[in-house]
C-alpha positions in Angstrom: 0.1 0.1 -0.2 1.7 3.2 -1.2 0.0 5.4 1.4 1.6 3.3 4.3 4.5 4.7 6.6 6.3 1.4 6.0 5.9 1.3 2.1 9.3 -0.1 0.5 10.4 2.9 -1.1 10.5 4.8 2.6 12.2 1.9 3.9 14.8 1.9 1.5 15.0 5.7 2.1 15.6 5.1 5.8 18.4 2.6 5.0 20.0 4.7 2.8 20.0 7.8 5.1 21.8 5.6 8.1 25.0 5.8 5.9 24.4 8.7 3.6 28.0 9.0 2.5 28.0 5.5 1.0 24.8 5.7 -0.6 24.6 9.3 -2.2 27.4 11.3 -4.1 29.3 14.0 -2.4 27.5 17.4 -2.1 29.1 20.5 -2.1 29.2 22.5 1.0 27.2 20.1 3.2 28.1 17.4 5.2 25.6 14.3 4.7 26.1 13.1 8.0 25.5 16.1 9.9 22.7 18.1 7.6 21.3 15.3 5.6 20.8 14.7 1.7 18.8 16.9 -0.3 15.7 16.0 -2.2 17.1 16.1 -5.6 19.6 13.0 -4.6 17.2 11.0 -3.0 14.9 11.6 -6.3 17.8 10.6 -8.5 18.8 7.4 -6.4 15.0 6.5 -6.6 14.8 7.3 -10.1 11.7 9.7 -9.7 10.6 13.4 -10.0 11.6 15.6 -7.2 7.9 15.9 -6.0 7.6 12.5 -5.6 10.8 11.8 -3.4 9.7 15.1 -1.4 6.2 13.4 -0.5 8.0 10.5 0.8 10.6 12.5 2.8 8.0 14.9 3.9 5.9 11.9 5.2 8.8 10.5 7.1 9.6 13.9 8.5 5.8 14.4 9.7 6.3 11.0 11.4 9.5 12.2 13.3 11.8 9.8 11.6 13.8 12.2 9.7 14.6 16.0 10.4 14.7 18.3 7.7 16.9 21.2 8.0 16.8 24.4 5.4 20.1 25.4 4.1 19.9 28.5 1.6 17.4 27.2 -1.0 17.4 23.5 -0.2 16.2 21.1 2.4 18.1 18.4 3.7 16.9 15.3 5.3 18.7 13.2 8.0 17.5 10.4 10.3 16.4 10.9 13.7 18.1 8.2 15.3 16.5 8.7 18.8 13.0 9.0 17.5 13.5 5.7 15.4 14.8 3.9 18.3 11.6 5.1 20.4 9.6 3.6 17.6 11.3 0.3 17.6 11.0 0.1 21.2 7.2 0.5 20.9 6.8 -2.1 18.3 9.1 -4.4 20.0 6.9 -4.0 23.3 3.8 -4.5 21.2 5.2 -7.8 19.6 6.3 -9.1 23.0 2.7 -8.3 24.6 1.0 -10.1 21.4 3.5 -13.2 22.1 2.2 -13.7 25.7 -1.5 -13.7 24.6 -3.2 -17.1 24.9 -4.6 -18.5 21.5 
C-alpha cells in the first residue's frame, strides 16, 4: 500500500540515510552526516521526480523519523536516530505483548 508509512520505498530511504556517504554522491558545502541529503539526490537514487521523493521525505519527517534542515534554498533530510529507536522499542513491546496472549 503506497500510502503506508512502511512502504518499501520509505524503508529504502531510511536505510540509505543511515549511511548517506555510502549511498549518495558527495554534496558541495554540506556534510551529509551532519545536515542530511537534499531531495534531488534522493529523487535521482529512486529514479523518480523530485515531487515524488519530497512526498516520501515529508511523510517520514511528519512521522518524526527524519529531520529536515533548510540551508539556503534547499531542504536536507537526515534520520532522527532517537525517534527511530523509540518507535522500534514501541513495536518491540507490542510484539512481546502479543506473543504472551493465549490463542
